[in-house]
C-alpha positions in Angstrom: 69.3 -35.9 19.2 69.2 -39.4 20.8 65.8 -40.8 21.7 65.5 -42.2 25.2 62.7 -44.7 25.8 61.0 -44.3 29.1 58.1 -46.6 28.8 58.0 -50.3 29.7 58.6 -53.6 27.8 56.0 -56.4 27.7 56.1 -58.7 30.6 56.4 -62.4 30.4 52.8 -62.8 31.4 51.6 -60.5 28.7 53.8 -62.3 26.0 52.3 -65.7 26.9 48.8 -64.2 27.0 49.4 -62.7 23.6 50.7 -66.0 22.2 47.6 -67.8 23.4 45.2 -65.1 22.2 46.7 -65.3 18.6 46.4 -69.1 18.8 42.7 -68.8 18.9 42.4 -67.5 15.5 43.3 -70.9 14.2 39.7 -71.8 14.7 38.6 -70.3 11.4 38.3 -66.7 12.6 41.9 -65.7 11.5 42.3 -63.1 8.8 44.8 -65.2 7.0 44.2 -68.6 5.5 47.0 -71.1 4.7 47.2 -73.4 1.6 45.8 -76.2 3.8 42.7 -74.1 4.4 43.6 -73.4 8.1 43.2 -69.9 9.4 46.1 -68.0 11.0 46.1 -64.5 12.8 46.4 -61.5 10.5 47.3 -57.9 11.2 43.9 -56.9 12.5 43.7 -59.9 14.7 47.2 -58.8 16.1 45.9 -55.4 16.9 42.8 -56.8 18.8 44.9 -59.3 20.7 47.3 -56.5 21.8 44.5 -54.4 22.9 42.9 -57.3 24.9 46.2 -58.3 26.6 47.5 -54.9 27.4 44.1 -53.8 28.6 44.0 -51.1 25.9 41.5 -50.0 23.3 41.9 -50.9 19.6 41.4 -47.9 17.3 40.2 -50.0 14.4 41.0 -47.0 12.2 43.7 -45.2 10.3 44.9 -43.6 13.5 48.6 -43.3 14.0 48.5 -45.7 16.9 46.5 -48.9 16.7 46.1 -49.4 20.4 45.7 -46.9 23.3 46.6 -48.1 26.7 45.4 -45.9 29.6 48.1 -44.5 32.0 46.1 -42.1 33.9 42.5 -40.9 34.1 43.2 -37.4 35.6 44.2 -36.1 33.3 43.3 -38.6 30.6 46.7 -40.1 29.4 47.6 -43.1 27.2 50.5 -44.6 25.7 50.2 -45.7 22.0 51.1 -48.9 20.4 51.6 -49.0 16.7 51.1 -52.7 15.7 53.0 -54.0 12.6 52.9 -57.6 11.3 54.9 -59.0 8.4 55.8 -62.5 7.1 59.6 -61.6 7.2 61.1 -63.5 10.1 63.6 -64.9 7.6 64.8 -61.5 6.7 65.3 -60.9 10.3 67.5 -64.0 10.7 69.3 -63.6 7.4 70.0 -59.9 7.4 69.3 -58.7 11.0 66.7 -56.2 9.8 63.2 -55.9 11.0 60.5 -54.7 8.4 58.1 -51.9 9.6 55.6 -50.7 7.0 55.0 -47.3 8.7 52.4 -46.0 6.4 50.9 -46.4 2.9 49.3 -42.9 2.7 50.5 -41.9 -0.6 48.3 -38.9 -0.8 49.4 -37.5 2.5 53.0 -38.0 1.6 52.7 -36.3 -1.8 50.7 -33.5 -0.2 53.5 -32.8 2.2 56.0 -32.9 -0.6 54.0 -30.5 -2.8 53.5 -28.2 0.3 57.3 -27.9 0.4 57.6 -27.2 -3.2 58.6 -30.6 -4.2 56.8 -32.0 -7.2 59.5 -34.2 -8.6 61.6 -35.8 -5.8 64.4 -36.4 -8.2 65.4 -32.8 -8.1 65.9 -32.7 -4.3 66.2 -36.1 -2.9 67.8 -35.0 0.6 65.0 -32.5 1.1 62.4 -35.0 0.0 63.6 -37.7 2.5 63.5 -35.1 5.3 59.9 -34.1 4.5 58.8 -37.7 4.4 60.3 -38.6 7.9 59.2 -35.3 9.4 55.7 -36.0 8.3 55.6 -39.2 10.3 57.0 -37.3 13.3 54.2 -34.7 12.9 51.6 -37.4 13.1 52.8 -38.5 16.5 53.2 -34.9 17.7 49.6 -34.2 16.7 48.1 -36.7 19.3 50.8 -35.9 22.0 50.4 -34.3 25.3 52.5 -31.3 24.2 49.9 -30.6 21.4 46.8 -31.0 23.5 46.3 -34.9 22.8 46.2 -37.7 25.3 49.2 -39.7 24.2 52.6 -39.8 26.1 54.9 -40.2 23.2 57.9 -41.0 25.3 56.1 -44.1 26.5 54.7 -45.1 23.1 56.2 -47.7 20.6 56.1 -49.9 17.7 55.3 -53.5 18.5 56.3 -55.6 15.4 55.3 -59.2 14.9 57.6 -60.9 12.5 56.5 -64.4 11.4 57.4 -67.4 9.0 54.6 -69.3 7.5 56.5 -72.3 6.5 58.0 -73.0 10.0 55.1 -71.5 12.0 57.6 -69.4 14.0 56.8 -65.9 15.4 58.9 -63.1 17.3 58.1 -59.9 18.7 60.2 -56.7 18.5 59.7 -53.3 20.2 61.0 -50.0 18.7 60.5 -46.3 19.7 58.3 -44.3 17.6 61.0 -41.9 16.5 62.4 -43.3 13.2 65.8 -41.7 12.7 67.4 -38.5 11.5 67.0 -38.1 7.9 70.1 -36.2 7.5 72.2 -39.2 8.6 71.1 -41.2 5.5 72.2 -41.0 1.9 69.2 -40.7 -0.4 68.9 -42.0 -4.1 66.3 -43.2 -6.5 65.9 -46.8 -7.2 63.3 -47.8 -9.7 60.0 -46.4 -8.4 61.1 -45.8 -5.0 63.3 -43.5 -2.9 65.8 -45.2 -0.8 67.6 -43.9 2.3 70.6 -45.9 3.1 73.5 -45.9 5.6 76.8 -47.7 4.4 74.7 -49.5 1.7 72.3 -50.8 4.1 68.8 -49.8 3.1 67.0 -48.2 6.1 64.1 -46.3 4.5 62.0 -47.1 1.2 59.2 -44.9 -0.1 57.3 -46.2 -3.0 56.0 -42.9 -4.3 54.8 -44.1 -7.7 53.6 -47.6 -6.7 51.5 -47.8 -3.6 52.9 -45.0 -1.4 54.3 -47.4 1.2 57.0 -46.0 3.6 59.1 -49.0 4.8 61.5 -48.8 7.8 64.2 -51.4 8.3 65.8 -51.0 11.7 68.5 -53.3 12.9 67.5 -56.0 15.5 70.2 -54.4 17.6 68.3 -51.2 17.8 65.3 -52.9 19.3 64.3 -51.7 22.8 63.3 -55.4 23.4 62.5 -58.6 21.5 60.7 -61.8 22.5 62.1 -65.4 22.2 60.8 -67.1 19.1 57.4 -68.7 19.8 54.9 -70.9 18.0 51.1 -70.7 18.3 49.5 -73.2 20.6 47.8 -76.1 18.7 44.0 -76.2 19.3 42.2 -79.2 20.5 41.3 -81.7 18.0 37.8 -80.5 17.2 36.3 -80.1 13.8 35.6 -76.6 12.6 31.8 -77.1 12.5 31.8 -78.0 16.3 34.0 -74.9 17.1 31.6 -72.6 15.3 28.6 -74.2 17.0 30.1 -73.8 20.4 30.7 -70.1 19.6 27.1 -69.4 18.6 25.9 -71.3 21.7 28.3 -69.3 23.9 27.0 -66.1 22.5 23.1 -66.8 22.2 22.4 -69.8 24.6 18.8 -68.9 25.0 18.1 -68.1 21.4 19.9 -71.2 20.2 17.6 -73.3 22.6 14.6 -71.6 21.4 15.6 -72.3 17.8 15.9 -76.0 18.5 12.4 -75.9 19.9 10.8 -74.4 16.8 
């Protein structure tokens, strides 16, 4: 069964606003720190930036969608954005594959396998792969309109930010929430992980004995949309101390003035 995306792609205005918002995290507030001591936006910063630019709400939790964007108030309806960020832009360029770390809920994956009578995935790899991917689908279904939730899954998507620290380049990709048919893959064990592949191209990896990450590698050709490569906007030449001072004054002008008069 094919998946037909009926939502919308980010606008040119939203992409530029997102680029500028991400750029602000170079002021010392970014989650990531470079070897030169400069800060860069991290995964949480990306989620909050998407929420701001798309007029949504950042979940700030382990929810299946990181950002909910209102579509309708009567009834309450949202579309969900699952934000993913990885420093793998070179892999995109070299192999044509985007990395989406779908989840690292090791316990939930093992609970689903055990509930289906699978305690050693080596004994039934095809069935184990099907259970893993169906579990992810069930997480989406649980919050869907059809199951009494508020999320229109048909308009929801993964928004993936791939970047390269060395060159400072970024690129966005949009993919549907539906991963793929597990029966279309060949499954095997490689080291401490299950691999689902198609024509020797790895599409799914699950690290069941080392972290629990479920990784998905869709082709760039399967993206609903992708942005041009962009770079963060350089900040004005202000020292970090002055930036922090201006932020404090901006939030607490009266209290700061009073503190200077003590």
